[in-house]
VODRENVEX-94350 format. One record per residue (C-alpha): x, y, z; residue in three letters. Coordinates in steps of 0.05 Angstrom, whole numbers, plus 32768, in hexadecimal, padded with zeros to 4 digits. Layout:
N
XYZala
...
END
This chain:
327
801681F07F75met
7FEB81B27F91arg
7FAC819A7F6Aleu
7F81815E7F77ser
7F4381477F53leu
7EFC813B7F71val
7EBD810D7F50gln
7E81811A7F72tyr
7E3A81127F5Carg
7E0D81537F6Easp
7DC481527F7Dala
7DAD813B7F39ala
7DD681097F34gly
7E0281277F04val
7E5081117F03arg
7E8B81427F0Bgly
7ECF814A7F16val
7EE1818F7F46ala
7F3081A67F51ala
7F4A81B97F95ile
7F8581E07F8Earg
7FB382077FC0asp
7F6D822C7FD9asp
7F4F81EC7FE8lys
7F1282087FC0val
7EF281D07F96ala
7EDA81F27F47arg
7EBE81CE7F18val
7EEA81AE7EDEval
7EBF81BF7EA9pro
7EAF818A7E72gly
7ECF81507EA3ala
7E99811E7EC4asp
7ED380E67EDAser
7F1B80EE7EE7val
7F2C80AD7EBCarg
7F0B80D57E7Fala
7F2A81157E96leu
7F6E80E87E93ala
7F6180C37E54leu
7F57810B7E33ala
7F9781247E4Eala
7FB980E77E35ile
7FA180F17DEFala
7FB1813E7DF6ala
7FF681297E06gln
7FEA81537E46gln
7FF7814C7E85ser
7FB7813F7EB7leu
7FC381867EDDala
7FD681A77E97asp
7F8A81897E83ala
7F6681A77EB8val
7F8881E67EB1thr
7F7581E67E68ala
7F2C81D07E7Aala
7F2382167EA3gly
7F0382207EF1ala
7EB9821E7EF9gly
7E8282277F29asp
7E9F82177F71val
7E8781D67F90val
7E6981CA7FD3asp
7E8A818A7FE1leu
7E5681898021asp
7E1C818F7FF0ala
7E3581547FB8val
7E3C810D7FC1thr
7E8981017FBCleu
7E9B80BE7F95leu
7EE280967F94pro
7F1D80C67F71pro
7F2180997F41ile
7EED806A7F1Casp
7EDB80397EDAhis
7E9C80327EC4glu
7E9F7FEB7EB2asp
7EBB7FD37EFFgly
7EDE7F937EEAala
7F127FC67EC1his
7F347FE57F03leu
7F597FB77F2Fala
7F6E7FBE7F7Cmet
7FB27FAA7F8Ethr
7FE27FBC7FC5gly
80277FB07FE3thr
80387F9D802Egly
80857FAA8052leu
80907FE7802Bthr
808F80178067his
80CA802280A2leu
80AF800280DFgly
80797FD980AFser
809B7F9A80C8ala
80937F9F8115glu
80467F8C8110gly
80467F5B80ECarg
808E7F3D80FCasp
80707F2E8142lys
802A7F0F812Bmet
804F7EE18108his
80847ED18139arg
804F7EBA816Eala
80437E7D8146ala
80937E6C8144lys
80BB7E50816Bala
81007E61815Basp
81247EA98156asp
812D7E9E810Cala
810D7EE980E9pro
80D27ED880CCthr
80C57ED9807Fasp
809E7F218097ser
80DF7F4480ABmet
81057F178075lys
80E27F42803Emet
80E97F878064phe
812C7F7A806Dleu
812E7F768021met
81097FA88016gly
81387FD5803Dval
81747FC0801Fglu
815A7FBD7FDBgly
81137FE27FD5gly
813380227FB5lys
8165801E7F79pro
8185804C7F55ala
816880697F15ala
815680357EE6gly
816C7FF57F11ala
81417FC47F27glu
81357FBF7F73gly
81197F867F9Bval
80D07F727F90gln
80A27F797FC4pro
80687F527FE7glu
802B7F5B7FB7trp
7FE67F527FC4phe
7F9F7F547FA0tyr
7F607F7C7FC7lys
7F2C7F767F92gly
7F127F967F53asp
7EEB7FDC7F44gly
7EAB7FC07F73ser
7ED87FBB7FB3gln
7EEC80027FA9leu
7EBA802A7FDFval
7EA180727FDCala
7EB280A5800Dpro
7E8980A2804Egly
7E738061802Cala
7E7080218062pro
7EA87FF3805Cleu
7E8C7FB1804Fleu
7EB37F79807Cser
7E9E7F2D8068pro
7E6F7F03809Fala
7EA57EDB809Ephe
7EDA7F0F80B2ala
7EFE7F0180F1leu
7F257F4880EAasp
7F0D7F8F80CEala
7F4B7FBB80D7gly
7F617FF280BAglu
7F9C80058095glu
7FA9804F8084pro
7FDB805A804Bglu
7FE7807A8002ile
7FCC805A7FC3ala
7FE1806A7F7Agly
7FAC807C7F43ile
7FC380637F05tyr
7F9F80557EBEleu
7FBB802F7E8Aile
7FC880507E46asp
7FB280367E00glu
7FFF801D7DF8asp
7FFA7FF57E2Fgly
8022802B7E58thr
801480357EA5pro
8006807D7EB0val
8001809A7EF4arg
7FCC80C67F01leu
7FD880D77F4Egly
7FCB80C37F93phe
7F9580B27FC6ala
7F9380AD8018leu
7F7380648029ala
7F5E803C804Easn
7F767FF98037glu
7F467FCC8060phe
7F5C7F85807Aser
7F547F4580A3asp
7F927F4280D5his
7F7A7F0880F9val
7F717EE280BAthr
7FB77EF780AAglu
7FD07EE780F3arg
7FC07EA080EAgly
7FE77E8F80B2asn
80177EB8808Btyr
7FF67E95804Cleu
7FB57EAC8059trp
7FCC7EF78047leu
7FAB7EF28006ala
7F657EEE8021his
7F6F7F15805Aser
7F707F508025lys
7F327F337FFBleu
7F097F6F801Earg
7EF27FAF8007pro
7F1C7FF68005ala
7F108040800Fala
7F3A80787FF1leu
7F2B80C47FFEgly
7F0980E67FC9pro
7F4481087FBCglu
7F7580F87F83leu
7FB4811F7F90leu
7FDB81337F52val
802281377F44gly
804E81217F71asp
804881077FB9leu
8073811E7FE5pro
80B080FA800Basp
809381048051asp
804680F88059val
802880FD80A4arg
7FE680EF80B3gly
7FBB80D580EAthr
7F93808D80EFser
7F52808D8127arg
7F1A805D8131ile
7EDF80828141val
7EA4805D8173arg
7E6680798186asp
7E8680C08175gly
7EC780B581A6ala
7F0D80AC818Cthr
7F1C805E81AEile
7F68805E8184trp
7F8A80978168glu
7FCE80928141lys
800280BC8119pro
8019809180D8phe
804D80A380A9leu
8052809A8057ser
807880BA8025gly
80B980987FFFglu
80DE80B68045ala
80BC808C806Easn
80C4804B8041met
80EE800E8030ser
80DC80117FEBhis
80D380487FB3ser
809680597F92ile
80BB804B7F55ala
80CC80057F66asn
80947FEA7F76leu
806A80077F3Dglu
809E7FE77F11his
808F7F9B7F3Ahis
80407FAB7F2Ehis
80417FBD7EE6phe
80767F897ED1lys
804E7F6D7EC8tyr
80207F667E7Dgly
7FE17F5C7EA0leu
7FE17F947EC1phe
7FED7FC57E86arg
7F9F7FB47E64arg
7F967FFD7E3Epro
7F5B801F7E5Dgly
7F607FFA7EA3asp
7F65801D7EE8val
7F93800B7F28his
7F9380197F5Eval
7FD180057F87his
7FD480037FD7phe
802180157FEDphe
802580028032gly
8023801C807Cthr
8046800E80BCala
800C802A80ECthr
7FD07FF78102leu
7FA07FF3813Bser
7FA47FAA8134phe
7FE77FA58150ala
7FDD7FD18187glu
7F9D7F97819Egly
7F6B7FC18185val
7F257F93816Dgln
7EFF7FB88141thr
7EB07FB58138gln
7E777FC18111glu
7E6480158111gly
7EAA802A811Casp
7EBA805C80F3val
7F00806180D7phe
7F2480A380CAglu
7F6180B0809Bval
7F8480FA8092glu
7FC181138078ala
7FDF814C8058ala
7FD581608022pro
7F9E81418017phe
7F5B81748033thr
7F2B813D8035leu
7F3481008065pro
7F1C80B68055val
7EEC80AA8082arg
7EC48063807Aasn
7E98803D80B4ala
7E9C7FF880C0ile
7E5C7FCB80A7ala
7E567F7680AAval
7E3B7F5D806Eala
7E077F1E8078ala
7E1D7ED68073pro
7E187ECB801Eala
7E2C7E7D8022pro
7E3F7E627FE0val
7E1E7E337FBBala
7E437E137F84ile
7E237DF07F48lys
7E3F7DB57F1Fval
7E287DB47ED4leu
END
């Protein structure tokens, strides 16, 4: 049975959690005001998240068009939510990156991007109990960078590009004993600056320090092996670019378990009570096809089994000069 969870705020400003099952009707999860609190209670009761939702019962139907949708996971202290990701994890994901970096090379030797991708193809799906090759990894920000459904993706004034990355994110909560607990998966747009990245591969870290958006739903349980969706850009009401994208392990060069291992092997990512949103990568970018986005463009990402899309417009932040004080 399919189960996803949605966080929302009603007209009175009261938070709630709704469950969506196979009938695609959202119903209140009684007694729950956040997914994190619901998950903590489930861990304490030694229940699965799905069992905790079932035990809570089904409340009233929620009209999702009449409430304010929130990200499917958050933390009351944004400093305790980490957004991170891995790249070159999908079959075909190295092609665009390789072209981008090969343009700056005068020889035909494989780029570092292609080498990293081929390492994943060879060793990214180890046998159970074995350790696979580590992926490319990056940091995006804390909870302050997590954008709510429908809210704008704010591109810094100094950015050279505002590009979408349609993908799946794993959602995790760290147990009181330091064990990472996967709560589920969310559809995502891992917003990035591809022009900065193209300038020099060592600027990848800079290009990723941007906000990111999740769809409203937390898909509880396993992710299908083959996820197929559509990514599009809408400008002034008209679609200017659209392309299918693939995810799920059948379309990846790394297993999800291997990506999780190489993230959570670091002790600083196992702090009790923290939330982690980890982006698994993509192979589909409008930037790779020469699209130049602009302020006001709307990104739309949709994919089954998620019933609700990720939809966010581009906004540009005002310049914010940084003044350094010396004590």
